[in-house]
C-alpha positions as CSV (number, residue, x, y, z in Angstrom):
1,M,-195.2,14.9,-13.3
2,T,-197.0,14.9,-9.9
3,T,-200.3,14.9,-11.8
4,L,-199.3,11.8,-13.7
5,L,-198.2,10.0,-10.5
6,I,-201.5,10.8,-8.8
7,A,-203.4,9.6,-11.9
8,A,-201.5,6.4,-12.0
9,F,-202.1,5.8,-8.3
10,L,-205.8,6.5,-8.7
11,A,-205.9,4.1,-11.7
12,R,-204.4,1.4,-9.5
13,F,-207.0,2.1,-6.9
14,A,-209.8,2.0,-9.5
15,A,-208.6,-1.3,-10.8
16,A,-208.5,-2.8,-7.3
17,Y,-212.0,-1.4,-6.7
18,L,-213.3,-3.0,-9.9
19,L,-212.0,-6.4,-8.9
20,R,-213.6,-6.1,-5.5
21,Y,-216.9,-5.0,-7.1
22,L,-216.8,-8.0,-9.5
23,N,-216.2,-10.3,-6.7
24,L,-219.1,-9.1,-4.6
25,R,-221.5,-9.0,-7.5
26,H,-220.5,-12.6,-8.4
27,L,-221.1,-13.6,-4.8
28,R,-224.6,-11.9,-4.7
29,E,-225.5,-13.8,-7.9
30,H,-224.2,-17.2,-7.0
31,G,-223.9,-17.1,-3.2
32,A,-227.1,-19.0,-2.5
33,T,-226.0,-22.0,-4.5
34,V,-224.4,-24.8,-2.4
35,P,-221.4,-26.2,-4.4
36,E,-221.7,-29.9,-5.1
37,P,-218.6,-30.9,-3.0
38,F,-220.1,-29.1,0.0
39,A,-223.6,-30.7,-0.3
40,G,-224.6,-32.0,3.1
41,S,-221.8,-30.1,4.9
42,I,-223.3,-26.6,4.6
43,D,-226.9,-25.5,4.4
44,A,-228.5,-22.4,2.9
45,E,-228.5,-20.5,6.2
46,A,-224.8,-21.1,6.8
47,L,-224.0,-20.2,3.1
48,A,-225.9,-17.0,3.5
49,K,-224.0,-16.2,6.7
50,S,-220.7,-16.9,4.8
51,A,-221.8,-14.5,2.0
52,R,-222.7,-11.7,4.5
53,Y,-219.3,-12.2,6.3
54,T,-217.4,-11.8,3.0
55,M,-219.4,-8.7,2.1
56,D,-219.0,-7.1,5.5
57,Q,-215.2,-7.7,5.4
58,S,-215.0,-6.3,2.0
59,R,-216.9,-3.2,2.9
60,V,-214.6,-2.5,5.8
61,G,-211.6,-3.2,3.6
62,L,-212.8,-0.8,1.0
63,I,-213.4,2.0,3.4
64,E,-210.0,1.4,5.0
65,S,-208.4,1.4,1.5
66,I,-210.0,4.7,0.7
67,Y,-208.9,6.1,4.0
68,D,-205.3,4.9,3.6
69,S,-205.1,6.1,0.0
70,F,-206.3,9.6,1.0
71,L,-203.8,9.9,3.8
72,L,-200.9,8.7,1.5
73,L,-201.7,11.1,-1.2
74,A,-202.1,13.9,1.3
75,F,-198.8,13.2,2.8
76,M,-196.9,12.7,-0.5
77,F,-198.3,15.5,-2.6
78,T,-198.9,18.4,-0.1
79,P,-196.5,20.4,2.0
80,L,-196.8,17.7,4.7
81,L,-193.8,15.7,3.4
82,P,-191.3,18.5,3.1
83,W,-192.5,20.0,6.4
84,Y,-192.1,16.6,8.2
85,D,-188.7,16.0,6.5
86,N,-187.4,19.4,7.7
87,R,-188.7,18.9,11.2
88,I,-186.9,15.6,11.5
89,A,-183.8,17.2,10.1
90,S,-183.9,19.8,12.8
91,L,-183.9,17.3,15.6
92,S,-180.4,15.8,15.0
93,G,-177.3,16.3,13.0
94,S,-176.8,12.6,12.7
95,F,-177.7,11.0,9.3
96,V,-178.5,7.7,11.1
97,I,-180.6,9.2,13.9
98,R,-182.6,11.4,11.5
99,G,-183.4,8.4,9.4
100,V,-184.5,6.2,12.4
101,L,-186.7,9.0,13.8
102,F,-188.2,9.6,10.3
103,L,-189.4,6.0,10.0
104,L,-190.2,5.4,13.7
105,I,-192.5,8.4,14.1
106,L,-194.2,7.8,10.7
107,T,-194.8,4.1,11.4
108,L,-196.2,4.9,14.8
109,A,-198.5,7.5,13.4
110,Q,-199.8,5.1,10.8
111,N,-200.5,2.4,13.4
112,V,-202.4,4.8,15.5
113,L,-204.4,6.0,12.6
114,E,-205.3,2.4,11.8
115,I,-206.8,1.8,15.3
116,P,-210.4,2.5,14.4
117,F,-210.4,-0.1,11.7
118,S,-208.7,-2.7,13.8
119,L,-211.2,-2.1,16.6
120,Y,-214.3,-2.2,14.3
121,S,-213.1,-5.3,12.5
122,T,-212.3,-7.2,15.7
123,F,-215.1,-6.1,18.0
124,R,-217.9,-5.6,15.5
125,V,-217.4,-7.7,12.4
126,E,-215.6,-10.7,13.9
127,K,-217.8,-10.6,17.0
128,R,-221.0,-10.4,14.9
129,Y,-220.1,-13.7,13.2
130,G,-219.0,-15.4,16.4
131,F,-215.3,-15.4,15.8
132,N,-213.9,-12.8,18.2
133,T,-213.0,-14.0,21.7
134,M,-210.5,-11.2,22.4
135,T,-211.0,-8.9,25.4
136,A,-210.3,-5.1,25.2
137,G,-207.4,-5.7,27.6
138,L,-205.8,-8.3,25.4
139,W,-206.2,-6.1,22.4
140,I,-204.4,-3.3,24.1
141,S,-201.7,-5.6,25.3
142,D,-201.2,-7.0,21.8
143,F,-201.2,-3.5,20.3
144,C,-198.6,-2.2,22.7
145,K,-196.3,-5.3,22.5
146,S,-196.5,-5.5,18.7
147,N,-195.7,-1.8,18.3
148,L,-192.8,-2.0,20.8
149,I,-191.3,-5.0,19.1
150,S,-191.8,-3.5,15.7
151,A,-190.2,-0.2,16.8
152,L,-187.2,-2.0,18.2
153,L,-186.7,-4.1,15.1
154,L,-187.3,-1.1,12.8
155,A,-184.7,0.9,14.8
156,L,-182.2,-1.9,14.6
157,L,-182.7,-2.5,10.9
158,T,-182.8,1.2,9.9
159,S,-179.7,2.1,12.0
160,A,-177.7,-0.8,10.5
161,A,-178.8,0.0,7.0
162,L,-178.1,3.7,7.2
163,L,-174.7,3.1,8.7
164,L,-173.9,0.9,5.6
165,V,-175.2,3.7,3.3
166,Q,-173.0,6.2,5.1
167,N,-169.9,4.1,5.0
168,S,-170.3,2.6,1.5
169,P,-172.1,5.2,-0.7
170,D,-171.5,3.3,-3.9
171,F,-172.2,-0.3,-2.8
172,W,-174.6,0.1,0.1
173,W,-177.4,-1.6,-1.8
174,F,-175.5,-4.9,-1.8
175,W,-174.4,-4.7,1.9
176,V,-177.9,-3.7,3.0
177,W,-179.4,-6.5,1.1
178,G,-177.0,-9.0,2.6
179,F,-177.7,-7.7,6.1
180,F,-181.5,-7.9,5.6
181,F,-181.1,-11.4,4.3
182,L,-179.1,-12.6,7.2
183,F,-181.5,-10.9,9.6
184,S,-184.5,-12.6,8.0
185,I,-182.9,-16.0,8.3
186,T,-182.0,-15.3,12.0
187,M,-185.5,-14.3,12.7
188,M,-186.8,-17.6,11.3
189,Y,-184.6,-19.3,13.9
190,I,-185.4,-17.2,16.9
191,S,-189.0,-16.0,16.3
192,P,-190.6,-19.3,17.5
193,Y,-188.8,-19.0,20.8
194,L,-188.5,-15.3,21.4
195,I,-191.3,-13.5,19.6
196,E,-194.3,-15.9,19.2
197,P,-194.4,-16.8,22.9
198,L,-194.9,-13.1,23.8
199,F,-198.4,-13.3,22.2
200,S,-199.5,-16.9,22.5
201,K,-199.0,-19.9,24.8
202,F,-197.5,-23.0,23.3
203,T,-197.9,-26.3,25.0
204,P,-197.2,-30.0,24.1
205,L,-200.0,-31.5,22.1
206,G,-201.3,-33.6,25.0
207,D,-202.2,-36.5,22.8
208,P,-199.2,-38.9,22.6
209,E,-200.9,-41.2,20.1
210,L,-201.6,-38.3,17.7
211,E,-198.2,-36.9,18.1
212,E,-196.6,-40.3,17.4
213,E,-198.8,-40.7,14.3
214,I,-197.7,-37.2,13.1
215,Q,-194.0,-38.0,13.7
216,R,-194.3,-41.4,11.9
217,M,-195.9,-39.7,8.9
218,L,-193.3,-37.0,8.7
219,E,-190.5,-39.6,9.0
220,R,-191.9,-41.3,5.9
221,A,-191.5,-38.0,4.2
222,G,-188.0,-37.5,5.5
223,I,-188.9,-34.5,7.6
224,R,-187.7,-34.1,11.2
225,V,-189.4,-31.6,13.5
226,K,-188.4,-30.6,17.1
227,G,-191.9,-30.9,18.4
228,V,-195.7,-30.7,17.8
229,M,-197.2,-27.8,19.8
230,Q,-200.7,-26.6,20.5
231,M,-201.4,-22.8,20.5
232,D,-204.1,-21.1,22.5
233,A,-205.6,-19.4,19.5
234,S,-209.0,-19.5,21.0
235,R,-208.0,-16.6,23.4
236,R,-208.3,-14.3,20.4
237,S,-210.4,-15.9,17.7
238,L,-212.3,-19.1,16.8
239,H,-210.7,-19.2,13.4
240,S,-208.6,-22.3,12.9
241,N,-205.3,-23.1,11.3
242,A,-202.0,-25.0,11.5
243,Y,-198.5,-24.2,10.4
244,F,-194.8,-25.0,10.4
245,T,-192.5,-22.5,12.1
246,G,-188.8,-22.2,12.4
247,I,-186.2,-23.7,10.0
248,G,-183.5,-26.4,10.3
249,R,-183.3,-28.2,13.6
250,V,-185.7,-25.8,15.3
251,K,-188.6,-26.2,13.0
252,R,-191.8,-27.4,14.7
253,I,-195.5,-27.9,14.0
254,V,-198.1,-25.6,15.6
255,L,-201.8,-26.6,15.7
256,Y,-204.5,-24.1,16.8
257,D,-206.5,-25.4,19.7
258,T,-209.6,-24.5,17.6
259,L,-208.4,-26.8,14.8
260,L,-207.9,-29.7,17.2
261,K,-211.6,-29.4,18.3
262,Q,-212.9,-29.2,14.8
263,M,-211.0,-32.0,13.0
264,E,-210.9,-35.8,13.2
265,R,-207.5,-37.4,13.4
266,P,-207.2,-38.4,9.7
267,E,-208.2,-34.8,8.8
268,L,-205.5,-33.4,11.0
269,L,-202.9,-35.7,9.6
270,A,-203.9,-34.7,6.0
271,I,-203.6,-31.0,6.9
272,L,-200.1,-31.6,8.3
273,A,-199.2,-33.7,5.3
274,H,-200.1,-30.7,3.1
275,E,-197.9,-28.4,5.2
276,A,-195.1,-31.1,5.0
277,G,-195.5,-31.0,1.3
278,H,-194.4,-27.3,1.2
279,W,-191.2,-28.3,3.1
280,K,-190.5,-31.4,1.1
281,K,-191.0,-29.7,-2.2
282,G,-188.8,-26.8,-1.2
283,H,-191.5,-24.2,-1.6
284,I,-190.2,-22.2,1.4
285,W,-186.7,-22.0,0.1
286,K,-187.7,-21.5,-3.5
287,R,-189.9,-18.6,-2.6
288,L,-187.2,-17.2,-0.3
289,A,-184.7,-17.4,-3.2
290,V,-187.1,-15.6,-5.6
291,M,-187.9,-12.9,-3.0
292,E,-184.3,-12.3,-2.2
293,G,-183.3,-12.2,-5.8
294,A,-186.1,-9.6,-6.4
295,A,-184.9,-7.7,-3.2
296,L,-181.4,-7.5,-4.5
297,L,-182.5,-6.1,-7.8
298,L,-184.8,-3.7,-6.0
299,F,-182.0,-2.4,-3.7
300,Y,-179.9,-1.8,-6.8
301,L,-182.7,0.1,-8.5
302,V,-183.3,2.2,-5.4
303,H,-179.5,3.0,-5.4
304,L,-179.8,4.1,-9.0
305,L,-182.9,6.2,-8.4
306,V,-181.4,8.0,-5.4
307,A,-178.1,8.6,-7.2
308,W,-180.0,10.0,-10.2
309,G,-181.1,12.9,-8.1
310,G,-184.4,13.5,-9.9
311,L,-186.7,11.7,-7.4
312,P,-187.7,14.8,-5.4
313,G,-188.6,16.6,-8.6
314,L,-191.1,13.8,-9.5
315,F,-193.0,14.8,-6.4
316,G,-192.7,18.5,-6.9
317,L,-189.9,19.1,-4.4
318,A,-186.5,20.7,-4.9
319,D,-184.8,18.4,-2.4
320,A,-185.5,15.5,0.1
321,S,-183.6,13.5,2.6
322,F,-182.3,10.0,1.8
323,V,-185.1,8.3,3.8
324,A,-187.7,10.6,2.3
325,Q,-186.5,9.4,-1.1
326,I,-186.8,5.8,0.0
327,L,-190.5,6.6,0.8
328,M,-190.9,8.0,-2.7
329,V,-189.5,4.9,-4.2
330,S,-192.0,2.8,-2.1
331,F,-194.8,4.9,-3.5
332,L,-193.7,4.3,-7.1
333,L,-193.3,0.6,-6.3
334,S,-196.9,0.4,-5.0
335,I,-198.0,1.4,-8.5
336,V,-195.6,-0.6,-10.6
337,S,-195.9,-3.8,-8.6
338,F,-199.7,-3.9,-8.8
339,P,-199.8,-5.6,-12.3
340,L,-197.4,-8.2,-11.0
341,A,-199.7,-9.5,-8.3
342,P,-201.3,-12.2,-10.5
343,L,-197.8,-13.7,-11.1
344,S,-197.1,-14.0,-7.4
345,S,-200.6,-15.4,-6.8
346,W,-200.1,-18.0,-9.6
347,L,-196.8,-19.2,-8.3
348,S,-198.3,-19.6,-4.8
349,R,-201.3,-21.5,-6.1
350,R,-199.1,-23.8,-8.1
351,N,-197.3,-24.6,-4.8
352,E,-200.6,-25.3,-3.1
353,W,-201.7,-27.7,-5.8
354,E,-198.3,-29.5,-5.5
355,A,-198.7,-29.7,-1.7
356,D,-202.2,-31.1,-2.0
357,R,-200.9,-33.9,-4.3
358,F,-198.0,-34.6,-1.9
359,A,-200.5,-34.8,1.0
360,A,-202.8,-37.1,-0.8
361,D,-199.8,-39.5,-1.5
362,L,-198.2,-39.2,1.9
363,S,-201.4,-39.7,3.9
364,G,-203.0,-42.0,1.5
365,A,-206.3,-40.3,2.2
366,P,-207.1,-37.5,-0.3
367,H,-210.7,-37.7,1.0
368,A,-209.5,-36.7,4.5
369,L,-207.8,-33.6,3.1
370,A,-211.0,-32.8,1.1
371,S,-213.1,-33.2,4.3
372,A,-210.7,-31.0,6.3
373,L,-210.9,-28.3,3.6
374,V,-214.7,-28.4,3.7
375,K,-214.7,-28.1,7.5
376,L,-212.1,-25.3,7.5
377,S,-214.1,-23.3,4.9
378,T,-217.4,-23.9,6.6
379,E,-216.1,-23.1,10.1
380,N,-214.2,-20.0,8.9
381,L,-217.1,-18.7,6.6
382,A,-214.9,-18.7,3.5
383,N,-216.2,-17.3,0.3
384,L,-217.2,-20.4,-1.8
385,H,-218.0,-18.3,-4.9
386,P,-215.1,-15.9,-5.7
387,H,-215.1,-14.3,-9.1
388,P,-212.6,-16.1,-11.3
389,L,-210.8,-12.9,-12.2
390,Y,-210.6,-11.8,-8.6
391,A,-209.3,-15.2,-7.5
392,W,-206.8,-15.2,-10.4
393,F,-205.5,-11.8,-9.4
394,Y,-205.4,-12.1,-5.6
395,Y,-205.8,-15.7,-4.4
396,S,-202.6,-17.3,-3.0
397,H,-204.6,-20.6,-2.7
398,P,-206.7,-22.2,-5.3
399,P,-210.5,-21.6,-4.7
400,V,-211.5,-24.2,-2.2
401,V,-214.3,-25.7,-4.3
402,Q,-211.7,-26.5,-7.0
403,R,-209.3,-28.0,-4.5
404,V,-212.0,-30.3,-3.0
405,E,-213.2,-31.4,-6.4
406,T,-209.7,-32.3,-7.4
407,L,-209.0,-34.3,-4.3
408,H,-212.3,-36.2,-4.7
409,R,-211.1,-37.3,-8.2
410,M,-207.9,-38.7,-6.5
411,T,-209.9,-41.2,-4.4
């Protein structure tokens, strides 16, 4: 059975590699052609730079994927897993403490092993194309803070989950799901005020007229926000973006300072109208409902698989701890969920189309959103020629050329 699992994992990897290969080949064949909606906004030199950026990112991603896959297979199908499981078991007699240590040490090891790729991507690839502004000191600070916060949250979640497993062996799957759901909602409330400020500085917009225009536009859509904030994204990167954060009465708009420098006022309003569309159309809540429904089913399936008792045997082991079996389920899910990726991508793209239409109606300026998308794509060196199959499989947003063409037809 282990041979079959390894073969299935490698088949998944091969399919992902084929999609990546098709995408890069398509880019090499068509990357020199300026799409009609971008004519006059991007020249041949900038287009070539965009193609090189996509190819460099893809190469780094491929090498990292091979590296991660090798480490995963080595851990799951060699004596490493039972050795690690036994070593953790020898450290404590507590079911909860053993589980927390198992995941904490494994997560930290994974993060450390990923350091070379993060450094290369940040200080070589991103710097080569003029995006990186992060210093080594800031990178180290971010790495330490993110790992510390992740460790604290992981310890909290794992401790609570294992206590529920210990005290309700037959129905833990429901209680753990409920706890995780409440925790995720809580984090949506507190993250903008407790977590995000640890990494970035948020200040008032500094343009009362623009903020007033934004508030008026959102009021027309029936949306109230606590504030419009500017984030110092340029401390780390020259990439640009904007987003809504928080929920309920604490939701607010965050604009990258890089975006404010790149966009004209109508373009900024159109971008925010698009983000408002996601709220007004209930995309956040609908996606949350789908994800939580899937999570509930998943927790129940995990319960059945662990109760079955045959999981360790699938991996060639006589026995394994509860947390080790959860890791085995995660491995199986990485294979089974791969064919479902296009469905998730399609649902996300459908929401993006709907948000674009909402933005065009709310702002009354579909051409402004089209212009903003052209600028965003040009400034961020986006791939303007993705392979259709690759975009269908992976893209959470419609290809930008299609979006711009559709918006132009609305004018």
